[in-house]
N, C-alpha and C positions, 0 to 999 in steps of 0.2 A: 743462631737463635736471636730472638728479639731482645733488645736491651730492656732492663727493668724500668718500670714507670717511674718518672721523677729523676732518672739519671741521664746526664748529658753524654752523648756518644763521644768516644775519644776521637780527636782529630789526628791528622797525619803527623807522625813524629812523636806520638804518645802524649801530647799536651791536651789537657782537658779545658773546656770552655768555662769561664767564670759565670757563676750564677747571677741572676738579676739582683738578688739581695745584697751581694757584695758591692755592686756598683752603687746601689742606693746608700749603703752605709758609707762608702767613700765620699759620695756627694755631700751627705750630711756632715761628715767630718770636715770637708773643705769649707762649707758654709759656716760652721760653728767656729772654725779656726781663725776667722777674720777678726775676732775680738768681740766679746760680749754675747749675751743670749740672743736668740732669734724669735722668742715668743714671750708673751706676758707671763711673769712668774713673781713669787714673793721676793721682797727686798729691792724693789725698783722705785724710781721716781720718774715722772714723765707727765705727759699730757694726753688725755683721752678725748678723741675727736669723733663726732658722729657726722656722717655724710649722707648724701642722697644718691644711692645706687651706683656710685663710681668711686671705688676706693683708690684706684690708681691716680686719678686726677686729684683726689683729696690729699694724698701723700705729697704730690707736687705742690699744691697750694700751701700745705702745712710747712714744708721746707722753706718755701719762699717767704712766707709770713714770719715764721719763727727766726729765720736768719736775719731778716730785716730788723726786727725789734730786738733780737738778741745782740746784734752788733751795736745797736743804740744803747742798750743797758750795760753790756759787759765788754764792749769792744770787739774788734774782729777776732775770729777764731785763729789760734796759733797752731802751727804744725811743726813737728821736729823731724828732720831728715834722719833716715836710718843710719847714715854714715856718721852723724854727729851724736848718736846715742852713747851714753857713758858705758865703757867696757872696762872690766878689771884687767890690770896688768899681770904679767906672768909672775912678777915678784910677790904679788899678794895671794897667789894661789896657795891653798892649804893642803896639807897631806891628808887631813881627816876627810873621809868619804862623806860623812853626814853633813859636815859644814859645806863641802863643795856642792852637795845636792841642794841644800837650802839656798845657797847663793845662786845656783842655776834657776831654781824656781822663782826667786825674787827678780832675776833679770828677765825671765819670761813674762812675769806679771807687769813689770815696768814697761816692756816693749808693747804689751797688749794695751795698756792704758794710753800709751802714746798714739796708737793706731785708732783708738775710739774717737768718734766724732761727737760734737756737742749734741746733735740731734740724730737719732737713729730709729727708723720705723721698725716695729715688731709686729708679729702676728697676734692680734688681740684675742682670737677665739670666738668672735661673733661677727655676723654680717653687718656691713655698713658701719663698722666701728674700727677706728685706727688708733693704735697706741704709739706715741712717739717718746722713746726713752730719752731723758735729759741727763747731762753730765756737767757738773760744776756750776749749775744755776739753780735758782729758786723758781719752781714751776708756777706757784701761786702769784709771785711778784710779776713774772713775765706775762702771764695771761691777763692779769688785772691791768697791766700797762697797755696791752693791745686793745682790750675792750674800752678802756678809758679814752684812748686816742680815737678809736672809731666812733665812740659816743659823742665826742666833742667836735671832730673834724667832719663828720657826716659823710665819710668816704667809704664806699663798699669795696672791699678788697678781695673778696672770695665769692665764688659762685656755687661750689659744691659743699663746702664745709658748713655745717649747721651749728652744732654746739662745740665748745672748746673748754674742757674742764681740767684744771690742774690736778695732778695726783701727787701728793706729798709722800705717800708711802703705800706699800702693798703687803698683804699677808695672806695666809691661807683662809679660805672662806668657810671656816667652821666657827661656831659660836664661841667656844672656849679660846681658840686662837685669836679671834677678833677682840674679845674682852681683854686678854692679856696684852695685846698690842696697843689697844686704844688707851689703856691706863697711862702709858707713857707718851703716846702720840699726842693726846689732847692737852697735855700739861702746859705747853707754851701759851695757849689761849685761855684756858679755864682754871688753872691751878692758882690758888690764892698766893699773892694778892691780886692776880688777874681775874677778871670777871667780865661777863657780858650776856646779852640776850642771844638766843640761838634757836635754830630749827634744824631738823634732820630730814634730808632728802634721800630716799632709798630707791634703787633700781637694780633689778637682777636680770641677767641674760644667760640663757642656757644653764640654768641652775634651778633645781626644784626642791632641794633638801633644806633650804634656808627659809625661815619664817620672817616676814617683814615686821610683824608686830613684836616678835621677840628681840630682833636686832635693835629696833628703835627704842624699846623699853630698856634694854641693857645699856645702850650708849647714853641715853638720857640719865640713867642712874649713875653712870660713871662721871658724867659732867656735874651732876649734883653733889657727888661725893668730893670732887676736887675743890669745889667752893659752893656752899649752900646759897650764895647770893646769885648764882647763875640761874636765870629764868628763861622759860620758854616764851617765845614771841613769834607767832606765825604771820603777823601782819607787817612788821618792820623789824626783822631781827638784825642784830649787829653782825653775827656770824651765822653761816650756813654750813652744817656738817654734811658733806656729800659722801654717800656710800654707793659705790658702783661695784656690783659683783658680776664677774664673767667666769663661768664654769667654776673652777675651784680656787679662784683668786679674788680677793677683796681689795678694792682700791678706795683709799680714804683721802680726804682733803678737807680743809677748813677755808672758806672763801668769804670775802666781803662783797657788799653791793650786789647780792645775788638777784634780788628783785629789780633793782635799779637797772641792771644790765640785762634784763629780760632772760633770766636763767642762763646767762652766759651764752646766748644765742647770737651769733655774728650777723645773721640775717635780720632778726627782729630789732636788734639794738640800733641798726641803721635806719630802719623804717620809723622808729619812734622819733629819731632826730629829724628826719625829713618832714614828718608831720608836725613837728614843733611842739609836741605835748610831752610833759614830764610824767613818768609813771608814779602813781600815788602808792604809798605803802598799803599793802593788802589789796592791790588792784586785781590780782589773780582771783582772790576770793569773790570780789565783786563781779568779775567777769563770769565766774562760774555760776553765781546766783542769777546774774542777768541771763545767762544761757538757759538756766532752768525756767526762768520766767518767760523767756521767748518761746521755749518749748510748750509751756502751758498755754500761752496766748495763741501759739500756732495751732494747738489742738482745738481750742475754742473757735478759731477762725475757720478751720476745716469743717467743724460741726455746723457753723453758721452758713458756710458755702453749701454744704449738703442740704440744709434746711431750705435755703433760698432756691436751690435747684428743684427740690421737691415742690416748693410753693409755685415756681414757674410752671412746672409740669401740671400741677392742679389747675392753674389758671387756664392753661391751654385746653385741658379736658373740660373745664367749666367756664366757658367764655362769658357767661352771664354774670359771674362774680366780678364786681368792680371794687378795687382796692384803692383807697384814698390815702394820701400821705405816704410815709415810709412803710416798708414792708414789716418792720418790727412793730410799728404802732398800729397799723391798720389791717393786720391779718385777720381774716374771718375764720371762725371755727366751722366745723362741719355742721354742728347743730344750728349755727346762725344761717348757714347756707340753706340747710333744709327748711328752716323756718321761713326764710325769705322766699324759697320756692313755693312753700305752702301759701304764704301771703299773696304771691303773684298769681297762684292758681285761683285763690279765692277772689282776688280782684278781677281776674279774667272771667270767672263765673258770674260775678256781679255785673260786669259789662255786658256779657251775653244776655243775662236776664233783662237788663235795662233796655237793650236793643230790641229784644223780643216784645217788651211792653210797649215800646214806641211804635213798632210795626202794627201792633194790635190797635193802638189808638188811631193811627192813620187809616186803617181799614174801616174803623167805626165812623170816622169823620166822612169818608167817601160815601159810605152808605147813608 
């Protein structure tokens, strides 16, 4: 008889083949057992990096750049050999099973922390976005140090990385969870006696249940409750609250010099230095207004071009029309053209009549 569908046929010796799902689960267990999570989740700190269609190259550049400046700020990364890890002696072993279990769990956690690297790439959950988990450092301090150095030295050190945003904390991307988390998260910058001007930048990827207006309104209300002297300033804010939502995870950070460093864009901040121009506060708003004006002027230019083309076509069809000066000042209307045609026809008729009269006079003189 044929084996039932979905069942693996027994091999020789009575041993059944393992299903594909078992191999997948074993592979995931091995990947997760190396220490730490493998994807973006609540309760992490790190750096959110956007790239240009090459995430693998982006991770390589990020490791190189972060290790370079991380060693500069915090010293070289230290590793502990497994043989030198502290282990309990046999004399300290306890008979209590519960205490022994707690001790074993603490030893596993300690060994896991020793295996964790300072920077570890995680799956962000969005295309062209890389999340680098950090351990034992301040992400906002490190990223600001990188941008400040690139801004002053004018050296371009990346080709694929676009923006590099520090993430000081993550939580679930639901409004109530975000409000509860932000109340304590924003205290170091905005709780009295601390104060400052601020703006809120919001970006959502692969998420449709969050409202941009509601998030900004709630966060601005929390900042105002922490200290009424905190004011909104969109042209030259002292702090920028960055809200990055990817799927069901909300990433938060508070950064300085957001406009000065061109929205923390590693490519643009170097271009500004090479051009030798300093970004003015509120430059982005001026650029947007300028783009709108350019669009309006562009539309008028297109209309003028169309009118000029139509005028040239009319001139070809009507070669008798002579335009003097510029086309804008000397264009002739259809009524003027018709009147001129009428005048020319009248003048022609007068000339013909005059010539006929002259011929009659000549004939009379001959006679």
